[in-house]
N, C-alpha and C positions, 0 to 999 in steps of 0.2 A: 387266609391270605396267600398260603403257599399254592393253593389251587389257582388263584388269580394270577400269581406270578408265572406259573407254568403256561397259563392260558395266554397271557398278554406280553410275554417276554419275546418280542419280535424285533427285528431291525427297524429303526425309525429315526428321522431327523430330530435334532435338538431345536430346530425352528428359530435360529437367530435371523433367518430371513425367509420370505416366501416370494417367489419360488426358491427352493433350496438349491445350492450351487449345482448339483448334478443335473438339475432340470432347467437350468438356464438355456434359453434359445440362442445359442451362439451364432446361428446362421443369420438371424434376423438382427443381431447386434452390430452396430457400427460405431466407430469413434465419434463420427459426426452426430449421431443420435444421442450418445452419451453426453457430449458437450452441450447440445441444445436443451436436453432435459435438465441438466445441471444448472445452466444459466436461468432457465424458466423457474426452477424451484428456488434458487437463490434469490431472485427478484421478488418472489412471493413471500419469502420468509425471513430474510436476513435482517430487515429493519425491526421486526417484531420479536424474533426468537433467537437470532444468530445461528451459528453453525457449530457442528462438532468436528474435532480433528483427532484422528487416531494416527500415531506415528509408530511404525513397526521397527523395532531395533533388534536385529535377528541374531546377534552374536552371543554365544555361550562358550564358557571355557571347558565344559564337559557335557556329555549327552545324558540327559535324564530319560530313562527307557520307558516311561509312562507317557511321554510327550508326543503329541501328533502335530505340533506347530512347525512352521517353516523356520529353520535356524541354520546357522553356520557355526560349526565347532572349531574354535581357534583360541590360542593363547597370545596371538599377535595383536596387540592393541594399537598398532600403527594403522589398523583399518578404520579407526574411529573418525578422525578428521575427514578423510575422503567421503565416507558415508554420510556424515552430517552435511557436507557441501552439496551432496546429490539431493538429499531430502529438502534442503532450502531452495535448490534450483527447481525442484518439482513444485514446491509451494508457490514460487514465483510464477511458474507457468499457469497455475490455477488462479492466482490473484489477477494476472493479466487477462485471462479468459473471462473471469467474472465481471471485470470492469469497474469494480469499486472495492473498497476495503472490507473484508469480512469481519463481522463481530464474533469473536470466539466465546461460546457459552460453555463448551466442554472440551477438554483436551486430556487425552490419555496416552501414556507411554507404555507400550506393550512389547512383547518379545517372543522368543529370545530372552535375554536378560538385560533389561535397560540399565541395571547398575553394573554391567560389564563396562559401561562407559564411565570415564572418570567424572567427578563433580565439575571440573573446569569445562570439560567438553560438552556435558549436559547444559551447563550454563550458556555456552556458546550457541548450541542448538536452539535453546529457547529465546535467547536474545534475538536470534535471527527470525524465529517465528513471529515474535511480537513486534518486530520492526516492520513486518509485512501485513500484520493484522491488529485489530484492537480487541481488548477484553470487553465483553458485555458487562452491563451493570452488575449482574449476578452471574458469576461463572464458577465452574468447578474443575479443578485440575487434579489429576491423579496418576499414579504410576504403579507398576508391578515391581516389587523388591524381592530380592534373594536374601533370606536371613543371614547367609554366610558372608555376603560381600556388601551389604548395604551399610555404609558408614554414616556416622553423624554428619560428616562433611556432605554426603549425598543428600541427606534429609535437609540440612540447613540451606544448601544451595537451592534445592527445589522449593522449599518453603518461602524463600525470599522472592522466587518467581511467582508465587501465588498458590503453590500446591497445598492442599489441605487433606488429601486422602492418599493412603498407601495400602497396598494389599500384598501380603507375604504368602508365598507358596510354602505351606507346611507339609501337606499330604498325609504323613503318618509319622508317629514317634518311635515305632518299633524298629530296632536296628536291622533285623533280618529283612523287613519290608524295604527299608531305606537302601540296603545294599542291593536288593533285587531291582530296584528302580534307579539305582545310581544317584541317589539324592540323600547323602548322609549329612544331616544337620541336627546337632543336638538341641534339646530344649533351651539350654542356656543361650544359644545363639538367637533363637526366636524371641526369647524373653528380652535379651539386650536390644534387639532391633525394635521390638514393640515399645519398650520403655523409652528408647531414644526418640522415637517418633512423637510420643506424647510430650516429652520434655521440650522438644523443639516447638511444638504447638499444633500438631496435626489433630484435626477435630474428628477424623474417622480413620481407624486402623482396621484392616480386614485380614482374615486368615482364610486361606484355601485348604480344605481337607478333602481327601478322596477315599471312597469306600470301593471295595471290590478289586483291590490291588493284589498282585501275586503274593501268596503266602500270608495274606492278611486274615486275621481271625476276628470274631466278635469282640474278644477281649482286647484286641489291639485298638479297635475303634472306640471302646469304652475308655481305654487309657488315654488315647489321643484327644478325645473330646473333654476328658476330665482335666488334662493338662492345658487344653486350649481355654476352657472357661475360667481357669485360674487366672489367665491373662486378660480376660474380659475384652476381647476385640469387639468393636462396634458393629462389624459385619462378619458373617461366616458363610462362605460358599462351601456346601457339603455336596460335592460332585460324585456322580457315578463314574467310575473308571470307564473310558471309552476304548474298547479293545479293537483297534483297527490296524493290525499288522500288515495288511495288504497295501496301505497307503504309502506311497513313495516318500522316503526321507525321514520317516520316524524310526525310532529305535526299539520298537515293541517286538523284538525278536530275541531278547536275552532270557526269555523264559517261555514255557509252553502253556497251552490252554489248561493243561492238567494242574498247573500251579495257581490257577485263579480260583477263587471261591465260586461255588455253584450259584445258580440264579437264586435258590432259596436262601442260601447263606448270605448272599449279597443283599437281598431284601431285608433279612433280619438285621444286618449291619445298619442298613438305613433306618429301620424302625426304631431300633435302640438308640441310634444317634439322634434322630429327630426328637425322640422322647426326652433325652437328656438335654438337648438344646432348649426345648420348650420349658422344661422344668427350671432351667437356668435363667429364664426371662427373655429368651429370643423369640421373635415372631416370624413365622414362615412367610417369605416374600416370593411369590411366583414359584418357579421350579428351582430347586437346589439352593435357595438362598434364605438366609436368616439374618435378622437385624435386631438390635436393641431398640426400644421404643423411642430413645432420643436421637436415633440416626435418621438422616435425611431420606434414606430409602424407605423406612417405615412411614415417615410423614408423607412421602409421595404416594405410597400405597393407600393410605387413609384418605388422601385428597383426590385419588383416581388419576394421578399424573405419572405413574410409573411407566416406563417404556422399555422396550427390548430391541436390541440391534446387534451388530457384529461385535460390539464391545460388551455384550451381555445386558444385564438389567441396569438401567440408569434412572436417576431420580427425576429426570425431566426429558422432554422430547425436543429434538431439533429435526426439521424436515430434511436438512442437508448434513451428511457426514462425509468428510473427505479423508480418505485413508492415504497416508504418505509412507513411502518406504517399499522395500521389496515385499511382494505378495499381499500388500495391504488391500482391503476392499473398501470401496466407496459406495455411498447410497445417496441418490438424489431424490429419493421417494418414488420417483417415476422410473428409475433405472438403477442398476448395479454395475459396478466395473471393478475388475481386479487387476492389480499390477503383476508384471512378470515376476517369476519366482527365483530367477537366478540373479545374484547381486551384480555381477559384471554386466550382464545384459541391461539390468535396470539402470545402472550408472551410465552406460553408453547412450541409451535412449534419452535420458534426461540431459546429458551433455550435448545431444544433438537438437535439443529443444522440442522433443516429442514426449507427450504424456505416455508413460511407460505401461500401457494397458494392453492385456493380451486376450481378455475375454470378459463378457458381461451379458446383461439381459435388460431389454426394454419391456417394462411391465405393460400388460394389456389392461383394459377396463376390468376384466374378470379377475386378473391377478390382483389388482388393487382392492377389490372387494374381498377376496379370500385372505389377502394379507391382513386386512383389518380383523377379520374373524379370528384368525390364528393369533394375532397379537392380543386381542381381547382375552382369549382363553389362556394364553401363556402369562399374561400380566394380571388379570382380574379373575380368572377361573370362571368366566361366564362370557356369553356373547348373545346378541339379539339381532333380529332383522325386522324390528318394528319400523325402523327407518327404511324406506323404500330403496334408498341408495345402497343398502347392504343386502338387498334381496338378490338371489341368483337362482337360475332355473333348476339346478340340481339339488336344492334343499331337500326335497322329499327323498332322494337317494341317500343323502348324507344321514337323514333321520333313520332310515332303515338300517344303515350300518351301525348307528349309534344305539340301536334298540337293545342289542345284547349287553352293551355296557350299562345301559339303564337297568336291565334285569339284574345285573350284578351289583347294582347299587353305586355305580361310579359316576353317574350323571343324572340329572333331572331334566326331562324334556317337556317344554311347555309348547303352546301353539307357535309362538314367535321367539323362543329363546331356549338357550341351554345353560344349565348351571352344573358345574363340577362340584361334586360332594366332597366333604373332608376325606372320606374313604378313597375317592377317585383322584385326589391330587397327585399321589405318586405316579399315576398313570396318565398324566395330562398329555404326554407326547402321543400316546395311543389315541386319546380323544381328539386330538388335532388331525390324525391321519385321515379320517373320512372327509374332512374339509379340503385336504390336499388334492385338488382335482387333477393336477399334472401327474402326481404319482399314481392316483387311482386309474387314470387312463392308460398309463404306460408303466406297469409294474416292472421293477428292475430285474434283469436276468441274473445278475450277480449281486452279492451283498455290497451296498454302497454306504450303509450307515451302521453305527454301533447299535447294541441292543438297548431297548427302551428300559429294561430293568437292570 
């Protein structure tokens, strides 16, 4: 395994989209094109499956130095109401554009720290959202909670709005690691927040754990997972730390590369962590995710309904996902669009009645085909081109690039399909790379992505 790690530990996307953001064709993108594809997709799908909404709440009281997300560090909570007003104005612009009331199948509050906002203000935000939309017959509402500041009032307020899922960012329980990433939260706080969610009535509680963090050892991972399985969260995201200190706005400069585990140490952390999770009764779902058999994510995998988008893995698909808030990304299936990253600019554009989009991508026919193959690999660990609609001219070239991975036992190649082996699952990002035609045609001159291992 160590030989494979050395061989395949290259920079590569996490494939929450295809094309990946650095390969969006910004010159061909227009706001008019985005609006047209969004309306087209909405008309095709809203009545049958509804839409997803992602709301980015960017404020945090302190900087976590492992985080690469767009956020604003402040202790000034007077920012809450003006920001909520802007988000609701942006949603109003979209509802007007779509021409009829959207059915919300999924809604997720991400950040930043959503629980930076008071329960009363979150209630006000959601009242506004659901005054402009309708909930689908079957819907799923979820949010990211910080164990240190998610109160029972937060949980009760959101539960009354229909939320049934919460995910807590745990990362690691070792105090040295927590201090290095500026995320100090004792086990007691996580236990209290987890227990409170279940007492309120949440049907799915998730924990995020990260391996490969600065100063983290294999024993730290063993301890963290042991503590986690004691609390028995329904879902566990076991992420590889993405070291991208060159990206603007993140805090990954409080430690050096020498403080990070080596690629071999990192893979050992993953292997022991995965083994412990499986032994505890968790089932591997796609890349980095594990769930108990009674969780909806596992059910979706069994039924072939699991989906992956900018919100990560979801238990069902919607063709339209609207991202609200600063830096949020929207997906019409036929195109992507990202909001501006500066809060003041975002608020001014919305105030002026302008969708606050600064870049995007209109997918070509080829993009749509490749997107489906990568989705298949990331969600189901297999893909096929028996359907002529999924055939593309470069398949022979892709198979040539995959041959070495097949020789290493990571994939099984048949005449019209690819199957990722159990051994190959940790390398699924590498397996997707040959399908990424935009990246293959124009290899990056500088590092754009985190390492795959």
